VOLUMBA-480234 format. One record per residue (C-alpha): residue number from 1; residue in one letter; y, z, x. Coordinates in steps of 0.2 Angstrom, whole numbers, plus 2048, in hexadecimal, padded with zeros to 3 digits. Layout:
<domis>
+-----+--------+-----+-----+-----+
| num | residu |   y |   z |   x |
+-----+--------+-----+-----+-----+
| NUM |      A |   Y |   Z |   X |
...
+-----+--------+-----+-----+-----+
</domis>
This chain:
<domis>
+-----+--------+-----+-----+-----+
| num | residu |   y |   z |   x |
+-----+--------+-----+-----+-----+
|   1 |      M | 633 | AEF | CC3 |
|   2 |      L | 626 | AED | CB5 |
|   3 |      K | 615 | AE6 | CBB |
|   4 |      N | 612 | AD3 | CB6 |
|   5 |      S | 604 | AD9 | CAB |
|   6 |      L | 610 | ADF | CA0 |
|   7 |      R | 618 | ACD | C9E |
|   8 |      N | 614 | AC7 | C8B |
|   9 |      H | 612 | AB7 | C81 |
|  10 |      D | 624 | ABA | C7B |
|  11 |      T | 62D | AB7 | C8C |
|  12 |      P | 62F | AA4 | C89 |
|  13 |      K | 638 | AA8 | C7A |
|  14 |      F | 644 | AB4 | C82 |
|  15 |      K | 647 | AA7 | C91 |
|  16 |      Q | 64B | A97 | C84 |
|  17 |      A | 657 | AA3 | C7C |
|  18 |      L | 65E | AA8 | C8C |
|  19 |      T | 660 | A96 | C91 |
|  20 |      A | 668 | A90 | C82 |
|  21 |      V | 674 | A9D | C81 |
|  22 |      L | 67A | A9B | C94 |
|  23 |      E | 679 | A87 | C91 |
|  24 |      R | 686 | A88 | C83 |
|  25 |      S | 691 | A95 | C8B |
|  26 |      H | 691 | A89 | C9A |
|  27 |      A | 695 | A7A | C92 |
|  28 |      A | 6A5 | A84 | C8B |
|  29 |      D | 6A9 | A89 | C9C |
|  30 |      F | 6A8 | A9B | C96 |
|  31 |      V | 6B8 | A9A | C8B |
|  32 |      G | 6B9 | AA0 | C7A |
|  33 |      Y | 6BF | AAD | C6E |
|  34 |      G | 6C0 | ABF | C70 |
|  35 |      K | 6BC | ACD | C63 |
|  36 |      F | 6CF | AD4 | C65 |
|  37 |      D | 6D9 | AC4 | C6B |
|  38 |      A | 6E3 | AC3 | C5A |
|  39 |      L | 6F4 | AC5 | C63 |
|  40 |      N | 6EF | AB6 | C6D |
|  41 |      S | 6F6 | AAD | C5E |
|  42 |      P | 708 | AA8 | C60 |
|  43 |      I | 70B | AAB | C4E |
|  44 |      L | 703 | ABE | C4D |
|  45 |      K | 70D | AC1 | C5D |
|  46 |      T | 71D | ABC | C55 |
|  47 |      F | 717 | AC6 | C44 |
|  48 |      S | 714 | AD6 | C4C |
|  49 |      L | 726 | AD8 | C54 |
|  50 |      D | 71F | AE2 | C63 |
|  51 |      N | 71B | AF0 | C56 |
|  52 |      K | 70B | AF9 | C59 |
|  53 |      W | 706 | AFC | C46 |
|  54 |      L | 70A | AE9 | C44 |
|  55 |      R | 6FF | AE4 | C53 |
|  56 |      L | 6F1 | AEF | C4C |
|  57 |      I | 6F2 | AE7 | C3C |
|  58 |      A | 6F3 | AD5 | C42 |
|  59 |      S | 6E4 | AD9 | C4F |
|  60 |      Q | 6D9 | AE2 | C40 |
|  61 |      A | 6DC | AD5 | C33 |
|  62 |      V | 6D5 | AC7 | C40 |
|  63 |      K | 6C7 | AD2 | C46 |
|  64 |      L | 6C1 | AD6 | C34 |
|  65 |      S | 6C3 | AC6 | C2D |
|  66 |      P | 6B3 | ABF | C26 |
|  67 |      V | 6B6 | AAE | C2E |
|  68 |      N | 6BC | AA9 | C3E |
|  69 |      I | 6CF | AA6 | C39 |
|  70 |      R | 6D5 | AA6 | C4C |
|  71 |      P | 6D5 | A93 | C4D |
|  72 |      F | 6E1 | A93 | C3E |
|  73 |      L | 6ED | A9E | C48 |
|  74 |      A | 6EB | A95 | C58 |
|  75 |      V | 6E4 | AA2 | C61 |
|  76 |      K | 6E3 | A9C | C72 |
|  77 |      Q | 6D2 | A9E | C7A |
|  78 |      Y | 6CE | AA3 | C8C |
|  79 |      K | 6C0 | AA9 | C98 |
|  80 |      N | 6BF | ABC | C96 |
|  81 |      P | 6BC | AC6 | CA7 |
|  82 |      K | 6B0 | AD2 | C9F |
|  83 |      G | 6A6 | AC2 | C98 |
|  84 |      M | 6A6 | ABA | CA9 |
|  85 |      A | 69F | ACA | CB2 |
|  86 |      L | 690 | ACA | CA4 |
|  87 |      F | 68E | AB8 | CA7 |
|  88 |      A | 68E | ABA | CBA |
|  89 |      R | 680 | AC8 | CB8 |
|  90 |      A | 675 | ABD | CAC |
|  91 |      Y | 675 | AAF | CB8 |
|  92 |      L | 673 | ABA | CC8 |
|  93 |      N | 664 | AC1 | CBE |
|  94 |      Q | 65E | AB0 | CBA |
|  95 |      Y | 65E | AAC | CCD |
|  96 |      L | 654 | ABB | CD2 |
|  97 |      L | 646 | AB5 | CC4 |
|  98 |      T | 648 | AA1 | CC7 |
|  99 |      G | 64F | AA1 | CDB |
| 100 |      K | 659 | A91 | CD5 |
| 101 |      E | 669 | A8D | CDE |
| 102 |      S | 670 | A88 | CCD |
| 103 |      D | 66E | A99 | CC7 |
| 104 |      A | 676 | AA0 | CD6 |
| 105 |      N | 684 | A93 | CD7 |
| 106 |      L | 68A | A98 | CC4 |
| 107 |      G | 68A | AA9 | CC8 |
| 108 |      K | 695 | AA6 | CD7 |
| 109 |      Y | 6A0 | A9C | CCC |
| 110 |      C | 6A2 | AAA | CBF |
| 111 |      L | 6A6 | AB7 | CCE |
| 112 |      D | 6B1 | AAB | CD7 |
| 113 |      W | 6BC | AAA | CC7 |
| 114 |      L | 6BD | ABD | CC6 |
| 115 |      A | 6C2 | ABD | CD8 |
| 116 |      E | 6D0 | AB2 | CD4 |
| 117 |      N | 6D7 | ABB | CC5 |
| 118 |      A | 6D8 | ACC | CC8 |
| 119 |      S | 6E7 | AD4 | CC2 |
| 120 |      P | 6F5 | AD6 | CCE |
| 121 |      G | 700 | AE5 | CD3 |
| 122 |      F | 6F3 | AF3 | CD3 |
| 123 |      S | 6EB | AFE | CE3 |
| 124 |      G | 6DD | AF3 | CE1 |
| 125 |      A | 6D3 | AE5 | CD9 |
| 126 |      C | 6D3 | AE6 | CC6 |
| 127 |      W | 6D1 | ADC | CB5 |
| 128 |      G | 6D4 | ADD | CA3 |
| 129 |      Y | 6D5 | AD3 | C93 |
| 130 |      L | 6DE | AC4 | C90 |
| 131 |      W | 6E7 | AC9 | C81 |
| 132 |      D | 6F3 | AD6 | C7B |
| 133 |      W | 6E8 | AE5 | C75 |
| 134 |      Q | 6EF | AF1 | C6B |
| 135 |      D | 6E4 | B01 | C68 |
| 136 |      L | 6E6 | B12 | C60 |
| 137 |      G | 6EA | B19 | C6F |
| 138 |      F | 6F1 | B0E | C7C |
| 139 |      Y | 6F9 | AFB | C7C |
| 140 |      A | 6F2 | AF0 | C8B |
| 141 |      P | 6FC | AE0 | C8C |
| 142 |      F | 6F4 | ACF | C90 |
| 143 |      G | 6EB | AD0 | CA1 |
| 144 |      S | 6F0 | AE3 | CA5 |
| 145 |      P | 6DE | AEB | CAE |
| 146 |      N | 6D4 | AF9 | CA5 |
| 147 |      C | 6C7 | B02 | CAD |
| 148 |      V | 6B9 | AFB | CA2 |
| 149 |      V | 6BB | AEA | CA5 |
| 150 |      T | 6BE | AED | CB8 |
| 151 |      T | 6AC | AF7 | CB8 |
| 152 |      F | 6A3 | AE9 | CB1 |
| 153 |      V | 6AB | ADC | CBC |
| 154 |      G | 6A7 | AE9 | CCC |
| 155 |      Q | 695 | AEA | CC7 |
| 156 |      A | 694 | AD7 | CC6 |
| 157 |      L | 69C | AD6 | CD7 |
| 158 |      L | 68F | AE1 | CDE |
| 159 |      D | 681 | AD6 | CD5 |
| 160 |      G | 689 | AC8 | CE0 |
| 161 |      Y | 689 | AD2 | CF0 |
| 162 |      E | 678 | AD7 | CEE |
| 163 |      R | 66F | AC6 | CE9 |
| 164 |      L | 67B | ABB | CF2 |
| 165 |      G | 681 | AC4 | D02 |
| 166 |      S | 693 | AC1 | D00 |
| 167 |      E | 69D | ACE | D08 |
| 168 |      Q | 6AC | AC9 | CFE |
| 169 |      Y | 6A5 | AD0 | CEE |
| 170 |      L | 6A1 | AE1 | CF4 |
| 171 |      E | 6B2 | AE2 | CFD |
| 172 |      L | 6BA | ADE | CEB |
| 173 |      A | 6B0 | AEB | CE3 |
| 174 |      R | 6B5 | AF8 | CF0 |
| 175 |      S | 6C6 | AF3 | CEC |
| 176 |      S | 6C4 | AF7 | CD9 |
| 177 |      V | 6BF | B09 | CDC |
| 178 |      D | 6D1 | B0A | CE4 |
| 179 |      F | 6D9 | B05 | CD4 |
| 180 |      I | 6CD | B10 | CCA |
| 181 |      L | 6D2 | B1E | CD5 |
| 182 |      N | 6E3 | B1C | CD7 |
| 183 |      D | 6EA | B12 | CC8 |
| 184 |      L | 6E0 | B1B | CBA |
| 185 |      K | 6E8 | B2B | CB2 |
| 186 |      V | 6DE | B3B | CB4 |
| 187 |      L | 6DC | B42 | CA2 |
| 188 |      Y | 6D1 | B52 | CA9 |
| 189 |      E | 6CB | B58 | CB9 |
| 190 |      D | 6C3 | B68 | CBE |
| 191 |      E | 6B8 | B6D | CCE |
| 192 |      E | 6A9 | B63 | CC5 |
| 193 |      M | 6B0 | B57 | CBA |
| 194 |      K | 6BB | B49 | CB8 |
| 195 |      C | 6C2 | B3D | CAB |
| 196 |      L | 6CC | B2C | CAD |
| 197 |      S | 6D6 | B23 | CA0 |
| 198 |      Y | 6D2 | B13 | C9A |
| 199 |      V | 6E2 | B0A | CA0 |
| 200 |      P | 6EE | B0D | CAC |
| 201 |      D | 6FC | B15 | CA1 |
| 202 |      V | 703 | B26 | CA4 |
| 203 |      S | 707 | B2A | C93 |
| 204 |      I | 6F5 | B27 | C8E |
| 205 |      Q | 6EC | B36 | C85 |
| 206 |      M | 6DB | B2E | C7F |
| 207 |      V | 6CB | B33 | C85 |
| 208 |      V | 6BE | B26 | C85 |
| 209 |      M | 6AD | B2C | C89 |
| 210 |      D | 6A5 | B1D | C92 |
| 211 |      V | 6B4 | B19 | C9D |
| 212 |      S | 6B0 | B28 | CA9 |
| 213 |      A | 69F | B24 | CA8 |
| 214 |      L | 6A0 | B11 | CAC |
| 215 |      A | 6AC | B15 | CBA |
| 216 |      G | 6A1 | B22 | CC2 |
| 217 |      A | 691 | B16 | CC2 |
| 218 |      F | 69B | B09 | CCA |
| 219 |      I | 6A3 | B14 | CD7 |
| 220 |      A | 691 | B1B | CDA |
| 221 |      R | 689 | B09 | CDD |
| 222 |      V | 698 | B05 | CE8 |
| 223 |      V | 694 | B14 | CF3 |
| 224 |      A | 683 | B0F | CF5 |
| 225 |      H | 689 | B01 | CFF |
| 226 |      T | 698 | B08 | D08 |
| 227 |      G | 690 | B19 | D0B |
| 228 |      E | 6A1 | B22 | D08 |
| 229 |      A | 69A | B34 | D02 |
| 230 |      H | 6AB | B3A | CFC |
| 231 |      L | 6AB | B2E | CEE |
| 232 |      M | 69B | B33 | CE9 |
| 233 |      D | 6A2 | B42 | CE3 |
| 234 |      E | 6AE | B39 | CD8 |
| 235 |      A | 69F | B30 | CD2 |
| 236 |      Q | 696 | B40 | CCE |
| 237 |      A | 6A5 | B49 | CC6 |
| 238 |      L | 6A8 | B3A | CBB |
| 239 |      L | 697 | B3A | CB3 |
| 240 |      N | 697 | B4D | CB3 |
| 241 |      Y | 6A6 | B4C | CA6 |
| 242 |      V | 69E | B40 | C9B |
| 243 |      V | 68C | B48 | C9C |
| 244 |      N | 695 | B59 | C98 |
| 245 |      K | 69A | B50 | C87 |
| 246 |      Q | 689 | B4C | C82 |
| 247 |      T | 685 | B54 | C71 |
| 248 |      D | 674 | B5F | C70 |
| 249 |      Y | 66C | B51 | C68 |
| 250 |      G | 66E | B44 | C76 |
| 251 |      A | 67D | B3A | C70 |
| 252 |      W | 690 | B37 | C74 |
| 253 |      F | 6A0 | B35 | C69 |
| 254 |      Y | 6AA | B27 | C6E |
| 255 |      T | 6B9 | B32 | C72 |
| 256 |      H | 6BD | B45 | C77 |
| 257 |      P | 6C0 | B51 | C6E |
| 258 |      A | 6B3 | B4B | C63 |
| 259 |      G | 6BE | B4F | C53 |
| 260 |      D | 6CA | B41 | C59 |
| 261 |      S | 6BC | B34 | C5A |
| 262 |      P | 6C0 | B25 | C4F |
| 263 |      V | 6AC | B22 | C4F |
| 264 |      K | 69E | B2E | C4F |
| 265 |      H | 691 | B27 | C5A |
| 266 |      D | 691 | B13 | C5D |
| 267 |      N | 684 | B08 | C63 |
| 268 |      Y | 689 | AFE | C72 |
| 269 |      H | 694 | B0D | C7A |
| 270 |      T | 685 | B18 | C7A |
| 271 |      G | 67C | B0B | C83 |
| 272 |      F | 68A | B09 | C90 |
| 273 |      I | 688 | B1C | C94 |
| 274 |      L | 677 | B1C | C95 |
| 275 |      N | 677 | B0C | CA1 |
| 276 |      T | 683 | B16 | CAB |
| 277 |      L | 678 | B25 | CAE |
| 278 |      L | 66A | B1A | CB5 |
| 279 |      V | 677 | B0F | CC1 |
| 280 |      Y | 67C | B20 | CC7 |
| 281 |      E | 66A | B28 | CC9 |
| 282 |      K | 665 | B17 | CD4 |
| 283 |      A | 674 | B16 | CDE |
| 284 |      S | 674 | B28 | CE3 |
| 285 |      N | 662 | B2E | CE1 |
| 286 |      D | 669 | B3C | CD8 |
| 287 |      V | 65E | B41 | CC9 |
| 288 |      R | 66A | B4E | CBF |
| 289 |      F | 66E | B44 | CB1 |
| 290 |      R | 65D | B3D | CAF |
| 291 |      D | 659 | B4A | CA0 |
| 292 |      A | 66A | B44 | C99 |
| 293 |      Y | 664 | B32 | C9A |
| 294 |      R | 653 | B36 | C92 |
| 295 |      R | 65B | B40 | C83 |
| 296 |      G | 667 | B32 | C80 |
| 297 |      L | 65C | B25 | C82 |
| 298 |      D | 651 | B2E | C73 |
| 299 |      F | 661 | B2F | C68 |
| 300 |      Y | 666 | B1C | C6C |
| 301 |      A | 655 | B16 | C66 |
| 302 |      D | 652 | B22 | C58 |
| 303 |      Q | 664 | B23 | C51 |
| 304 |      L | 66D | B12 | C54 |
| 305 |      F | 65F | B04 | C50 |
| 306 |      M | 656 | AFF | C40 |
| 307 |      P | 643 | AFF | C41 |
| 308 |      D | 644 | AEC | C42 |
| 309 |      G | 64F | AEB | C51 |
| 310 |      A | 660 | AEA | C48 |
| 311 |      P | 66E | AF3 | C51 |
| 312 |      K | 676 | B01 | C45 |
| 313 |      W | 689 | B00 | C47 |
| 314 |      M | 68A | B12 | C48 |
| 315 |      S | 67D | B21 | C47 |
| 316 |      D | 684 | B24 | C36 |
| 317 |      K | 688 | B11 | C30 |
| 318 |      Q | 67B | B05 | C30 |
| 319 |      Y | 687 | AF4 | C2D |
| 320 |      P | 68C | AE9 | C35 |
| 321 |      Y | 67F | AE5 | C41 |
| 322 |      D | 689 | ADE | C50 |
| 323 |      I | 682 | AD4 | C5E |
| 324 |      H | 689 | ADE | C6B |
| 325 |      G | 67F | AEC | C66 |
| 326 |      A | 66F | AE3 | C66 |
| 327 |      A | 673 | ADC | C76 |
| 328 |      T | 678 | AEB | C80 |
| 329 |      G | 668 | AF3 | C79 |
| 330 |      I | 65D | AE6 | C7F |
| 331 |      G | 664 | AE9 | C91 |
| 332 |      T | 665 | AFA | C8E |
| 333 |      F | 652 | AFD | C8A |
| 334 |      A | 64D | AF0 | C97 |
| 335 |      R | 654 | AF8 | CA5 |
| 336 |      A | 64C | B09 | C9E |
| 337 |      A | 63B | B01 | C9D |
| 338 |      R | 63D | AFB | CAF |
| 339 |      F | 644 | B0B | CB7 |
| 340 |      E | 640 | B19 | CAD |
| 341 |      D | 630 | B17 | CA0 |
| 342 |      P | 628 | B05 | C9C |
| 343 |      K | 627 | B0B | C89 |
| 344 |      W | 639 | B07 | C86 |
| 345 |      L | 633 | AF4 | C8A |
| 346 |      M | 62C | AF2 | C77 |
| 347 |      Q | 63E | AF7 | C71 |
| 348 |      A | 648 | AEB | C7C |
| 349 |      E | 63C | ADE | C76 |
| 350 |      K | 63E | AE2 | C64 |
| 351 |      L | 651 | AE1 | C65 |
| 352 |      A | 64F | AD0 | C6E |
| 353 |      H | 643 | AC8 | C60 |
| 354 |      W | 652 | ACF | C52 |
| 355 |      A | 660 | AC8 | C5D |
| 356 |      I | 658 | AB7 | C5F |
| 357 |      D | 64F | AB5 | C4E |
| 358 |      R | 65F | ABB | C44 |
| 359 |      M | 66F | AB8 | C50 |
| 360 |      Q | 66B | AA9 | C5A |
| 361 |      K | 670 | A9A | C52 |
| 362 |      P | 669 | A88 | C55 |
| 363 |      D | 676 | A82 | C62 |
| 364 |      G | 672 | A92 | C6D |
| 365 |      N | 681 | A9C | C68 |
| 366 |      F | 67E | AAD | C61 |
| 367 |      R | 687 | AB2 | C50 |
| 368 |      Y | 692 | AC0 | C50 |
| 369 |      Q | 68E | ACE | C42 |
| 370 |      R | 683 | ACF | C33 |
| 371 |      G | 689 | ADA | C25 |
| 372 |      R | 680 | AE1 | C15 |
| 373 |      F | 685 | AD2 | C0C |
| 374 |      M | 68B | AC5 | C17 |
| 375 |      T | 68C | ABE | C2A |
| 376 |      K | 699 | ABA | C36 |
| 377 |      H | 690 | AAA | C3D |
| 378 |      F | 69E | AA4 | C4A |
| 379 |      T | 69D | AAB | C5C |
| 380 |      L | 6A8 | AB4 | C69 |
| 381 |      M | 6A3 | AAF | C7A |
| 382 |      R | 6A3 | AC0 | C84 |
| 383 |      W | 6A0 | ACB | C72 |
| 384 |      C | 68F | ABF | C6E |
| 385 |      N | 68B | AB3 | C7C |
| 386 |      A | 68E | ABC | C8B |
| 387 |      W | 687 | ACE | C87 |
| 388 |      T | 677 | AC5 | C80 |
| 389 |      S | 676 | ABB | C8F |
| 390 |      F | 676 | ACA | C9B |
| 391 |      G | 66A | AD4 | C8F |
| 392 |      L | 65C | AC6 | C8E |
| 393 |      S | 65F | AC4 | CA0 |
| 394 |      E | 65A | AD8 | CA5 |
| 395 |      L | 64B | AD6 | C97 |
| 396 |      L | 644 | AC7 | CA3 |
| 397 |      L | 647 | AD2 | CB2 |
| 398 |      A | 63C | AE0 | CAA |
| 399 |      Y | 62D | AD3 | CAA |
| 400 |      D | 62F | ACE | CBC |
+-----+--------+-----+-----+-----+
</domis>
């Protein structure tokens, strides 16, 4: 952690913003709309006729609408498992800073909800999104698990174990490793590298780059507690695959091969991968990926954010400015400042000022996006509030 001498006069502003968004989210019991929840509308579900392309059209129409049309389509709101994991981590970070039992209890509330709402029928504990999700590369029905959500939940469970001392959370996290290694499809494997699928679907061929990184970092952190050396080999192979695909200028494409990627170098997935490299190093004491991490951080800072802290959508596309990108960046640079180089604290602060000044509403909620000519003022609970809660809590930890 950084020394207290680095604490600056802006800390109260960051604390106030975090308190406001957490209070607003808690008042809603963490229930809200999601970016991809269009098919929770009975109207659109009927319209789609179980057809891939109609599902995509419906989902894209709602996602890209300049206003939130979900209420008019009777889209049902839910708690989001990834959002609950992020809120849990934010509260547990708060608990480290404040020592207040109320923060510990709210973190526990989120974790216990996750424990009670795992997807049944798989090799281990797992979670997914509470909507029918049609992607270009796969279809995931309501509640079906995926690697990304499971690893985010798993990281929150490990925070719960470390900070609250509950063995239940470690056992559940360890169970999730079984889901990752037994139920996900192996898309590539050799003696040194391994790549896993996003969802447990034998027909899937799509390689999403952050999936294996998230899986590897999570497994490494589990092993730090269980001591299962053979699992650390799995973690290393998964991250080897991802680092092997880093470009010579420090970036990653969203998918592999690069020519098949629907986007070039996007903002928040780059942040995800960078965080996994740091988590792996801290869990394993293995520094083999440090150079890749440093080159990636430089690219991330130089190519994916504007000088005032606004998050670019992609390295080659400025707009829209999306709150998820800002929030992920706050946390990513705050962790880099704590564990890599204090110089990154200024970048985290710059992003936090931009997010609070430009995206937080008077009621504490965060706006979704700012475009070149218009702003989407509505709030998506996980996408906006959960991510900013976690990011700001990570920034405050950097001062402690």
